[in-house]
N, C-alpha and C positions, 0 to 999 in steps of 0.2 A: 698299856695300849692307848693311844690317843682316841678320844671320842670321835665317832663317825660324823662327818659333816651333815648339816641339815639338808632336807630335800631341796630347799631353795637354792643352796649352793650347787647341788647337782644340776638343777635346771639351768642355772646360769652357765655352768661349764658346758653342758650339752648344747645350749643355745649358741654360745660363742664359737664352739667348734663347728657347729653347723653353718653358722653365718660366714665363717672363713671360706668354706668351700662352696656354699650356695647362698649368695647374698639375698636372693629373692625368697628363700624358704622361710616359713613362719617360725617364730621363736620356739614354740612348742606345738607341733602340728596338730595333735589331737586335743591338747589341754586336759587329757584324761590319764595319760600314762607316760612314764619316763623309764628309760632303760637303765638298770643298775646291775652291773656285772661284778661279782666278787673277785678280789685279788689280794695279794699279799703286799701290795705297794702302799706306802704311806700316802695319806690323802689330806695333808694339811692344806689350809686355804691358799697359801702361797703356791704350793705345787699344783693345786687344782686350777688356779687362774693362770699359771705359767708353766704348763706341761710341756715337756720336751717333745718335739715331733718324732713320729715313728717312721722309720725308713725300712724298706724291704731288704736292702743290702747292708744295713748296719745293725749289728746285734745291740740290743739295749737290755737294761735291767729287767724290763718286763718280759722280754723274749727269752732271757736266759734263766729267769727265776721261776717261781711257782706259777706265774701267770701262763707260762708256756704249757703247763699241764692243765690249766683251766679251759683254754680255748684252742681250737684248731682252725687256722685260716686255710681255705682252699679256694679253688676257682669257682665253686658253686655256692660260696657263702661261708658263714661262721658256724661251727658246731662245737658242742661241749665235748671235752675229752672223755674217753671211755672210763677213766678211773675217777671221774668226778660225778657227783650227784646231779640229776636234772634239776633245772630251776623250777620245774613243776612239782618236784618231789616234796611231800609233806613229812617225810621220814625224819624223826627226831635225831636219828643217829648220823644224819648227813653231816659231814665235816664242815664247820663254819670257817670261812677264810680268816686268816690272821691279819691281813692288811687292810681290810675295808673295801674301798672302791678302786677299781682300775680306772685310771684317767688316760685313755689312749687317744692320741691325736693322730688320726690316720691320714696318710698321704692319699691323693686321689686314686692311685692305683688300687689300693686295698679297698677304698670307699666304693669304687666302681664295682668291685666284686660283691660287696654287700648289697648294693642297689640292684645288681643283676640277679641276685638270688630272689626270684619273684615271690616265693611263698614265705619268706622270712618274716616273722612277727617280732618286732623289736622289743615288745614288752614281755613276751613269753619265752622267747628263744625257740619257739616251735617253727618247724618248717613244713608242716603239713598243709595241703591245699585248702582244706576246709577247717582250718584252725578256728576254734571258738574262744581261745584264751585271750585275756586282757581286754575284753570289750565290755561295755556297759550291758549289752545284751548279746546273746549268741547270734552269730551270723549264719543264716540258713545255707545249707549246701545248695548250689545251683548247678543244674545239669545243662551242658551245652547241647544245642540242637540246631537244626538247619535254620539259618537266618538270624540266629541269636548272637548277642555280643556279650555274653556272660563270661568275661575273661579277666585276666589280671588287671588290665587297665581300661579296655574298652574304647581306646582312642583311634584304633585303626592306623592308617598311614601307609605310605609307599614302601614297597619292598626295597631294602637298602641296596641290593645289587641290580635294581632295574635300570639304573642310569650309569653309564660309564663316566667315572669322575674325570677322565682325561679329555674326552670329547664332548661330554654333556648330552650325548644322544643315547638311544636305547641300547642296552648292552646285549640284548638278545634280538637278532635279526628276524627270527621266526615269528616271535610275538609282535614285533614292530611292523612286519609286513602283513601278516594274516590276522592280527588281532587276538585277544585273549580267548574269545569264544571259539574260534576255529582251531587255534593252536592247542588249547587245553581240552575243549569239549570234543573235538573230532580227532585230533592227532594225539591226544593224551599228553600234551606238553611238548611233543616234537623232540627234536635233538637239541633245542636251545635251552637256555637257563630257565629259571622259575620266573613266572610273571607275578605282578603285584596282586592280581586277583587270586591266583593259586596260593600265594604266600599268606594272604589274609584269610582265605578259606581254611587252610591248615591251622593257622594260629588261633582262629576263633571257632574251631570245632565243626565246620560245615562238612558233613560226611558225603553227601551225594552231590558231587561237583557237576557231573554231567547233567543230572536232573535239574540243577540250578539253571544251567543254560537253556535246557529244553523248556522249562517253565517260563523263562524270560521271553524266548522267541515264539513260543506257542502258548499264549496267555490262558487258553482254556485249561491247560494242565495246572496252572496256578489257581484260577478262581474256582474251579470245581472242588478243590480241597477246602476252600473257605465257605462253600455254599451250605446254607442251612435250610431246613424244610420250611421254616416260617417265612422265608423270602418268596416261596412259591406263589402264594396268594397275590401278593402285590405285583409280582412280575406278570402273572397271567391277566390280572385286571387291567394293568397298564397296556399290555399287548392288545387286549380286546378293545379297549378305548381307542387306541391308535388305529387299529384296523377299521373301526367304524368311521374315523375321520379321513384316513388317507387312502383307503382302497378306492373310494370315489374320486379322490384327487389324482390317483395314479391313472385311472381311466381318462380323466380330463387331460392330463399332461400328454398322454399318448395320442389321443384322437385330435386334440385341438392345437397342440404346440408342436409335437414331433411328427405329426401326419403319418402315423403308423397304426395298425390295428390296436384297439384299446387293451387287448389282453397282454400286449408286450409291456405295458405299464405295470401290470400286475407281476410280471416276471421280475421286475426290479425289486419289488417288495418280497418276493418269494425266495430269491437267490442271494442277493447282496447282504441282507441282515444276517443270514445264516453264516456266510463266510466271515463277516465282520465279528460275529459273536465268538468265533473260534480264534481269530487272529488279532482282533482289536484290543487296544489298551485302555479305552475309556469305557467304564462299565455301563454308563447310562446313555451313551450316544446311540442314536438310531440312524442308520443310513437308508437312503431311498432316493427316488428321482426328485430333482429340483426344477423349478420353473426356468432359470437361466440355462441350465444344461439341456433341458428338453427343447427350449426354443432354438438354441444353437444347433442341436441335432436336426430339428425341423428345417433350419436354413440349408443344411447340406442336402437333405432329402429333396427340398424344393428346387435347389439349383440343379440337381441331377435330373429331376423331372423336366425342368425347363430345357436343359441342354439336350436330353435324349428324346424329348417329345413323347414321353410315356404318360400314362394316365395317373392322375393323383389317387385313383382308387386301386392301384396295383399294390395291394398290401404286402404281398410277398417280397417284391423288390424293395419297397420302402423299408421293410423290417430288416432286410439284409444290409442295406446301407446304414441303418441305425446300429446294427450289430457291429459293423466295421468301426464306426465312430466310438462306440463304447469300448471295444477291444483295444483300439489305439490309445484312448485316454487311459485305460488301465495299464497298458504297456508303458506309457510315459511315467505314470505314477509309480509302478513297480520298479522300473529302472532307477528312478530317483531314490527310492528307498534302499535298493541294493548298493548304490554308490553313496549313500549317506548324505543326501541332499535335503535333509529335513529343514535346514535353515532357510530354504527358499520361500517359506511362508512369510518371511519378513521383507521380501523384495517389493511386493506390491503394496504401495502406500494406501493409507486410509482414504485420502481424497480421490485417488484413482478408482478404488473400488466403489466408493460412494457415488461418484459421478457415473460410472458404468452401470452399476446395479440400479440406480435411479432411472437411468435411460432405458434399461431393460424393463423396468416396471411400467414405464409409459408405453413402450412398444407393445408389451403384453396386454395392457389395459385397452389400448386402441384396437389391437387385433381381435380381442374377445368381444368388443362391441358389435362387430359385424355379424357373427352368428347369434349373439344375444338379441339382435333386432331382426333376425330372419333374413339377412341380406347376403348370406354366404354364396348362393348360386349366382347372384348378380355380380358380386365382387370377384368371383372366379374368372369371369370373362374380362374384367377391367383392371383390377389392381391386386390380383393375387400375389404377384411378385414385385409389387411396388414398394416404395419407402413408406415410412410411418406417416410422413406428411401427405403423401399421395392418398393413403387410406383415410386420414382425417378429412381431407377435402372430399373424398368419396362419401363419407358418412354425412357430412353437412349437406351435400347435394341430394342425397337420397333419403332424407328423413321422411319424406312423404311416402316412400315405398316400403317402409318398415312393416313387418307383419305384427299385427296387434296382439294376438294371443301369445306369440313367442316373446315379444317385448315385455308384456305384462308378467308372464311367468318368470322370465329371467330377472327382471328388475326387482320383483317381489322377493325372489330367493336371495338376491344380493342384499337387499335391505334387511331381511330377517337374519342372515348370517352376520352382517355387520353389527346389528343390534345386539345379538347374543355375544359377539366377540367383545364389544366394549363393556357389556354388562358383566361378563365373567372377569374381565380385566380389573374392573372396579371392586367386585365382590370377593375375589379370590383371596385377598389378604385376610379378610375376616371369616370367610366361609370357604375353606379349601376344597370342600367336596363339590363345588360348582364345576370344577375341572372335569368331573366325570360325565357331565351332561353332553350327550352326543348330538349337539344341535345340527351339525352338517349332515350327519347320517339321517336324522329325522327329516330334514328338508328334502334330501334326495329321495327317501322312501315315500314321503307324502306326495311329492311331485310326480313320481312314477305311478302311484296309485290314482292320482287325479287324471293323468293322461290315459291310463288304462280304463278307468271308470267311464270317462266321458269321451273316449276315443278321439282325443285331440290330435292324434297323429294323422287322422283322416281329414282334419281341418287345417293342415299346414304346419303343425308343430313338428319340428325335426327331432327324431329320437335316435338313441344309440343303435338300436336294431340288434341284429344277431351278432353277438360278441364271439367271434370264432377266431382261432389262431390261424396263422399262415402255415397250415400243416397240422400235424398232431400236437396235442398239448405237451409243452416242455420238450419239443423236438430240438435236438442238438444240431447246429449248423456251423461248420468251420468258416469263420469270416474271411480268411485270407486265401480263398481259392484263386486260381489264376484268372478266372473270368471276372473276379471282383476287383482286380488291381486298378482298373480304370476309375473306380470310385475312391480308392484309397488316396490318390493324389489330392483330391479335393478335401478329403476328410482329415488329412494330417494337421493342417494349421488349426482347424476348428477343434480337433481333439486335444491339441496342446492347450488351447485357451480353456476348454472345458476342464482339463486336468488342473490347470492353475487355479481357476475359480473354485472348483470343487474342493481342492485341497485346502485353499485358504479358509473357506467357510467351515470345513471340517476341523481345521486347526483352531479357529475361533471357538467353535462349540466345545472341543476337547479341553481347551484351556479354561473355559468358563465353568464347565462341569467338573473338571478335575479327575483324578484317578481313584477316587473313593477315599473315605475317611476311616482310618483304623479305629477311631473312638466311637463311630456310629455303626448302625446296621449297614450291611452291604459288604461287598468285597473290595479289596484294595490291591491295585496293580501299579507298577511304575509306568508313568506316562512317557512315551517316546515318540517324537515326530517321525523318526525313520521307520519305526515299526508301524506307525499309522499309515505311512506311505505304502508299505508292503501289504498291509491288510486291505486298504482301499484298492490298491492295484490288483491284488489277487481277486477281490470281489468283482471288480468290473471286467477283468478278463474272463472270469467264469460267466458273468452275466452276458458278455458278448457272444458266448457260444449259444445262448438261448435267444439272441437278438433282443435283449432287454435294453432299456434306456440307461444312460449313465446315472449312477447313484452315488451320493456322497453324504456325509453327515450334515444334518441341518440343526441349527441351534433351536429354532422354534419347536420342531418336532421332538427334539431330545428333551426340551423343557416340559413338554406335555408328558413325556414318558416319566420324568422324574416327579412331576407334580401328581401323577395318578398312581404312584406306588412302585414304579420300576426302580429296582435297586441294583440289579446285576445284568450281565449280558444275556441272561436267560430270557429276558423280555424280548430281545431281538430274535432269539430262536423261536419263541412262542409266536411272534408276529409272522415269521416266515411260515410256520406250520399253519396258522390261520389263513394266510394268503393262499397257500397251496390248496387247502381244503376248499376255499372260495373259488379258486380257479377250476377245480375239478367238478364241484357240485352246484355252484351258485351262478354260473355264467348265464343260464336262461333267465334268471330273475332280473338281469340288467337290461332286458330287451326294451322296456318302455321308459328308460331314463331319458328325460329331455336333454338334448345337447345344450340348450340355452342355460339350463340350471348348472350343468357341469362347467360351462364357460363362466357363469357367475361365481362359482367357487374359485376358479383360476383368477378372476378379477380381484377377489379378496386378497389373494396372495400377491398380486401385482400392487395393490394398494399398500400392503405391508412392506414391499420393497422400496416404496417411495416415501413413506411416512417419516422415516428417520432423517431424510435429507434436510428439512428445515432446521433441525437441531444442530446438525453439523455445520450448516451454513452460518447460523448465528454464532456458533463457537469460533469458527475461523475468522469471522468478521470482528468479533470482540477482541481477539488476540492479534488482529491485523495480519492474519496469515493469507496475504493477497496472492502469493504464488500458489497456494493450495486451492484457493477459490478459482483462480484462472484455469488450473488443471482440471478441476471438476467441471467447469463451464465448457471448456473445449471438448472434453470427452462426451459430455451430454449432447452438445450441439452436433458433433460429427455423427454420433450414433443415431440421433433422431432424424437428421436431414440427409444422411448418407446411408450407412448400414452398420450392422453390428461388428463385422470384421474390421472395417476401417476405423470404427470407433475405438475398438480395443487395441488396434495397431498403433494409432496415434497415442493412446494412453500409455502403452508399454514403452514406446519410443521416448516420450517426454519423461516418464519415470526413470528410465535408464540414464538419460541425459542429466537429470537432477542428481541421481545417485553418483554418477561419475564425477560431476562437478563438486559434489560434497566430499568425495573420497580423495580427489587429487589436490585439494587445497590444504596445505599444512597449517595447522592451528597452533603456531608457535606464539609465545607470549614474552614480552619484556617485563622483567621483575624489578620492583623497587623495595627498599627496606622500610618496614614499619617504624616510624620514629620512636625512640626510646627503647628499642630492642636491638639485639645483635644477631638473632637467629630466626627472625620472622620476616618473610618476604611475601609480597602479594602482586597481583597482576596490575602493572602500571597503566594499562589501557583503560581500566575501569575508573580509577580515581587518582590521576597522577598528582594532584595537588596535595593529597594526604600522605604521600610517600616521599622518601628521600632517595636520591640516586648517588651511587658511589663513584667518585672520580676515578677515571682511568679504567673502568670496568663496565662491560656490557653483559648483563645477566639474562640469559635466554632460557626459557622453559619449553621443553618439547613434551607435551602431555599425552602422546599417543605412540603406538608402534610405528616403525618406519618401514615402508615397503616401496617398491619401485614406482607406484602411482602417486604417492604423496611426498616424494622427495625430489621429483623433477623440478619443482618450483621453489625448493628450499633455499637455493642460493639467492634468488631474486628477493625472497622475503627477508633473508638476513641482511642483504644490502640495504633494503628500505629501513630496517631497524638501525643500521649503522649510520645512515645518512640523516634520518629524521627522528629517531627515537620512538617511532611508532609505525605500525603497519597500516594505519588508516589514512596517511597522507598520500596524495596523488604523486606518482613517480615524476611528474613534470616539475615538482618543487625542487629547487637546488638544495645542496647539503646545508643543513642547519645545525647538526650535531658536530661538535668539534672533534678533530681527529684524535686528540690526546685522550678522549674518553673511551676510545676503542682499543687501548693498548692491551687489554686482556679480555678474552671472551670466556665466559663461564656458562657451560651448558648444564642445566638441570634436567637429567634424562630419567627421572624416576618413572615416567609413564612409558618409556621405551621397553616394553616387555618382550618384544620380538623385533628382529631385524633380518631382512633378507639380503642376499649377496649384492643385488643391484643397488639397493639403498646404501649398503656399506661402501660400495665403490664411489658413490656421490659424496658420502661423508668423508672419505679419504681425500677427495679433491678439495673439499671445503677446508679441511684442516691443513692441507698442503698450501693452499693459497694464503691462509692466515700466517703460517710459519714463514713463508717467503717474505711477508711484510713485517716480520719480526713481532707478530702479535702472539701473546701467550694464550694457550688454549687449555682449559681445565674442564673436567667432567666431574659432576658430583651426583650422588645418589644413584650410582650405577648398579645394575644387577650384579650378582656374585661373579667373580672372575672365572669360575668354572661353568657358569650358565652359558647357553648358546650365544647370547648377546656378548658376554664377556670374552668368550673364546673367539668370536668373530672379530672383535676389536683387536685381539692379539694377533690373529692370523693375517689381517689386512694391514697391519703395521701402524694402526692409529695410535696405539699406546706408545710406540717408539717415536712417532712423529711429534706427539705432545711433549715428550721429554721424560717418559718413564712412568712407573706406577705412582710416583709422588704427585703427579698431576691428576690423579683419580682419587677423590676424597669422598667422605660420607655426607657432607652438607655444604650448602652455599657459604656458610660462615667460615668453614675451614678453607674453602677455595679462596675467599677473600684474604684470609691470613696468609695463604701461600703466595698470593700475588704481592702482598706487602713484604713478605720475607724475601722474595726474589728481587723486588725493587731495592730493598736495603742491601742485599748482596751485591747487586750491580753497582749501586752507588759506592759501597765500600771498596769493591774491586776497582772501579774507575779512579777513586781517590788514591788508592794504593799505587796504581800504575802511574798516575800523574806525579805522585810524590817521588816514585822511583825515577821517573823521567827527569824531574826537576833536579834531583840529587845527581843524576848522571850528567846533566848539562852543566851544573856548577863545577863538578870535578874536571870536565873537559876544558872549561874556561881557565881554571887555575893552571892546568897543564900547559895550555897554549901561552898563558902569561909567563910561565916559568921558562918555556922554550924561547919565547921572544926575548 
């Protein structure tokens, strides 16, 4: 018997066989174990290195000899024959093979069977799921559970049958129309095929599929399972701290900005955080009334007061109008969430928001100066419904009429709050516990005590007075009664603006805070803009039933929650409970709160809205963003000198114009080749002198999806490239690029990931015009021919127009080779035809001479 080959020869043989079928596979994947299967076949080095291939339909010596008794090939893998000993056996009586090593060179058909046998261990021959053989250390058995990926490979991936290979569209209409959540969670899969979600859930051992959807759409089901008792202390302290800060703020927003009874500001902190804690996806975000939303609500209230001639002190009617505004804003937000419009938070640009919010800050600051100086009654007769400029002129003219005690109390409170605000901002990085200092609560309590102690209310200081609801506490009032429809018309536009602003600020806060960190304390939930819309919409529609102010997520408030120990949505629920208790039991204690101090707190918020504007102005000036600066300035001026509605109308109009202009302009590029290379191309617009152009070819890159709104101008742009070699030249310039350099057009469409029918129609017209001029058209780096883009190219006839599939190649280099090949073919064909014509002419002359 010849001696068995060395292990190194086995390794080389295994490596070579593997490399033939998978060139990217490592030579020895584990570097720890190699498969040796006994056989009766000779294993000389020559036969090892030049093994005959194995075929399923051709019997070989290995398949007819003893090796057939050693291994059994089946659709689920390779197994030992029943009459042979296991490779794990240590029995000395096990029969040893006579031939040494089987050298089997498998065709891909049998190799695929082996790879598909998921639990096969190549070193041990074991097929058990929790096999521990052949490893340096045993592999612990892993149990599959909900949400885990302890599977055979853990890579996930789309369900193979989810896409129809013929059409490139969803194979199952039920899931395509209704979505996986409804089709699987409600209909149980419906009558259609399996969805990718259902396929992955079954493959990865997710047992409770409907619970998976319920926990996704009702997040409290998710985070309650993750909640731990040690989070309770931090959540409660954070809620208590926020209540001390923001309960007085809610009273200020309601009475000074929204012009409704103060208790309706408390309803926003009692109802909305509770609903958001159940449905929201950002664990640390706190929703509540905001200054811009409250001010816009107050604008609607004041317009109706002015139009109907009612009294500003009619709290019941004012609260009903506020409830209509809140409900409409919630309805807009909820509808946007149902129709999956979460992307709308990207529509409003940063310059637009900065200009508008800064203007709102100025408006609020000037508005609050009037009650802070004790001029509210005088202003009510002159400029209560005037513009911000009118109110500023009024303040300058009536400085001498200001009430001294009110002014001193208000400005002192403003100075103290600003001092502690800046102090905490500077110290919090080194001493995080300073965030717990309730400076605003202390200022409010001390001012109320001073007014009560010295009876300053009898000396002209305006106080909050009896804080009572317009009816019983937490009375439910349906906002869309028939008698209220006359208010709804005025409220619709403002409600939409409030919804957009509120959702944008909530989105910024949610993205900044995140959805929780699995590696840290707290709960983790998947963040979703659409579910945020649903949570905020449901919260505001519920708040509208109680005539509460519009409430959305605030970044500053949420940062206070996070910095004071709030880790989970339980802090929102605690805040609601504390506010409810305060509404029932602490309303009498608010009697002596000075209105000037509450206005001072609102002025601090107004300052915070304006203080970021200089930073943005400097940034845009540094990068020469003059269009952004002009947009900010126009919105600011219109809002200050006109009113809020026209200011935001101008801003939205200009933003839409900029968006449309940007979207409809095709960003095509002319490419040049990098010198010294054959396969590297760059944008020739950037540095044309460092690139080389190819004679007879115009290479155009389309780096974006093509839709109806960015292809309308594509013909004009391509004409400019043909005439001038650049899109930067003015169209008045005559043609400077020679015609022979446009004999072939090569489109690099790697960025065209989608294509709609209208754009495809324009593309057909472009290709037809080129072919009529006998210009060769090539497409390179196309999506797969079975992709939606590839199928649309086929259906519209673009492939046939270009000359077939050979005009669709994988790189610009290959397209250039094709142009050269076609040029040579044309030259060869023309030479052959001319030679045949010359030969025919000579023969005719000879015949004529002979006849003559």
